[in-house]
C-alpha positions in Angstrom: -0.8 18.4 4.9 -1.4 16.6 1.6 -1.4 12.7 2.3 1.4 12.4 -0.2 3.4 14.9 1.6 3.1 13.0 5.1 4.3 9.9 3.0 7.0 11.3 1.5 7.8 13.3 5.2 7.7 10.0 7.2 9.5 7.9 4.2 6.1 5.5 4.5 4.2 4.6 1.0 0.5 6.0 1.2 -1.1 2.5 1.6 0.3 2.2 4.9 -1.0 5.9 5.7 -4.4 4.7 4.5 -4.2 1.8 6.5 -3.4 3.8 9.7 -6.4 5.7 8.6 -8.8 2.9 8.9 -7.1 1.6 12.1 -7.8 4.7 13.7 -4.5 6.0 14.3 -4.0 8.7 11.9 -7.1 11.1 11.8 -7.7 12.9 8.2 -9.9 15.5 6.8 -11.5 15.1 3.5 -12.1 18.3 1.3 -13.1 17.9 -2.4 -12.5 14.3 -2.6 -8.7 15.2 -1.3 -7.5 13.7 2.0 -5.9 16.1 4.2 -4.0 15.3 7.4 -3.7 18.1 10.3 -0.4 18.6 12.0 -2.0 18.0 15.1 -3.4 15.0 14.4 -0.4 13.7 12.8 2.0 14.2 16.3 -0.8 12.6 18.3 -0.2 9.7 16.2 3.3 9.8 15.9 3.2 10.1 20.0 1.0 7.1 20.8 2.1 4.2 22.5 2.4 2.2 18.9 4.2 4.9 17.2 7.7 3.4 17.8 7.1 0.0 17.4 6.0 1.0 13.8 9.2 2.3 13.0 8.2 6.2 12.6 11.3 8.8 12.8 9.3 11.0 15.7 12.4 12.9 16.2 11.3 14.9 12.8 8.5 16.5 14.2 11.1 19.0 15.7 12.1 20.8 12.4 8.7 19.8 10.6 7.5 22.6 8.9 3.9 22.6 6.7 4.6 22.6 3.3 4.4 26.2 1.5 2.1 26.7 -1.7 
């Protein structure tokens, strides 16, 4: 998923997600100058001990589907 798609899904800013990446809370893949987040890495980050402290809506994972192109 693109960083902007993850930000919209979690209702967080891209800046917040960049900080999470810098802090090692969220892994990314960079392809051709774009930043992508694997679903498995997003799920791992949401399960992290501090995820609930950050207010991430973990209940959305059950219905989360990758965007269709």
